[in-house]
N, C-alpha and C positions, 0 to 999 in steps of 0.2 A: 520609482525606483524598481529595477528589474532584477532578475537572476544574474550573475556576472556572466559575462561572454567567455567563450573558451573554445578553443579549438581540440581536436581530437587529442585526447590523454587518456592515460588509466590512472581511476581516481586513487589518491593515498590517503583518503580519509578512511578513519579505523570504523570496522563495523561495532555497531553499540546496540544494546537492548532500549526500546522505544519505552519513555516512560509508562508505567502501568500496563507493558505488554507482557504477556502470558511467557512463563520459560520456554525458550527455544525459539522465539522471534528475535530477529536479529534485523537492521538497518545500517545502510551504508549511503551517506547524504552524497548525491552527484552536484546539484545545484539547489542554493535557498535563497529565496527573497527575505531579507533581516526584517523590511519594512511590513509585507504583505502577507508573509508566511509560506507564500507558494513554495512548492517544492518539487523535486524531482530527486527518487530515492532507488535504490534496490533493496528488496525485502527477502529475506529468507526465513523459512522454517526448517527446523532441524528435523529429521526423519522422526515420525510418533507424535510431532507437536498437537496440542489438543488445547483450544481456547475457550472450553465449554465453561469454565469458572467465570469468564468475564462476560457470558450472554451475547446476546445480539448487540451490535453496535451501530449508532447513529453519529453523525458528525454535521457541522454547519459549513461544510467546502465541497466542491466539485472533487470527485477522484476518478482517474483512470488506473486500471490496473491490466498490465499484460504479463501473462503467466510466459517465462522464459523457459523453464524447464521442471518437470515434477508433477505435483497432484496436490490438488486443494479441494476439499471437501467441505459444502456448507451442509453442517448439520441440521439446521432448520428447514433447508428445502431439500436435502436428502440427495443434493445433484454432486458428483466429482467435476472438476475443471482440471485440463490438463494444458500443457505445453501450447503454444499458440492461440490459446483463446484468452478474450479481451472482455472488459466490462467497464461502462461510463456510469457514475453513480452521481446523480444528484446531490444537495444537502437534504438531509434527513432520510434519506433511503437507509430502511432495516437491512442488514447483512450479516452473517454469521450466524453462531460462531463457527471456527473452522477446526477441522483435522486434516493433517499431512500424513499420509503412511511413509511415503518414501523421500519427503522433503520437497520444498519447493522454492524457485527463486523467481521474482516478480520484479516487473519494473512498475513503480506507482508514482504518478504526479498527481499533485495535490494543487487545487486552483482556491485560492480565497477569495480572489478578486472576482466580482460580478460585474458582466459585460452590461451596457445600458439597455434596460428595457428585459431583462433577463430577470426571472424572480430565483429569490434565494431560496 
């Protein structure tokens, strides 16, 4: 199965706080494959959001992140990322914790399926 096919439209999905997320973190699902878990979401951090209490994060899927607007500081790296910047993370890549001074909105694509020959 794959994510549902759709033509251009405005998402009517509500903004929700992801399970276990820090206060100020929200997601809006654009497309989700219920079998694989592959997803495309908009994610936003309210101004002043800080995920330090969660520490650095690792997960078992590929993740692509494109910053649409705002700022996102990786506190572990001491680097701030801004609109137009892109990240591609392999499974188990450590990232964060994060802080956003002005707030941020990002497109996040998570891929749980692994291509033949790729290492998880």
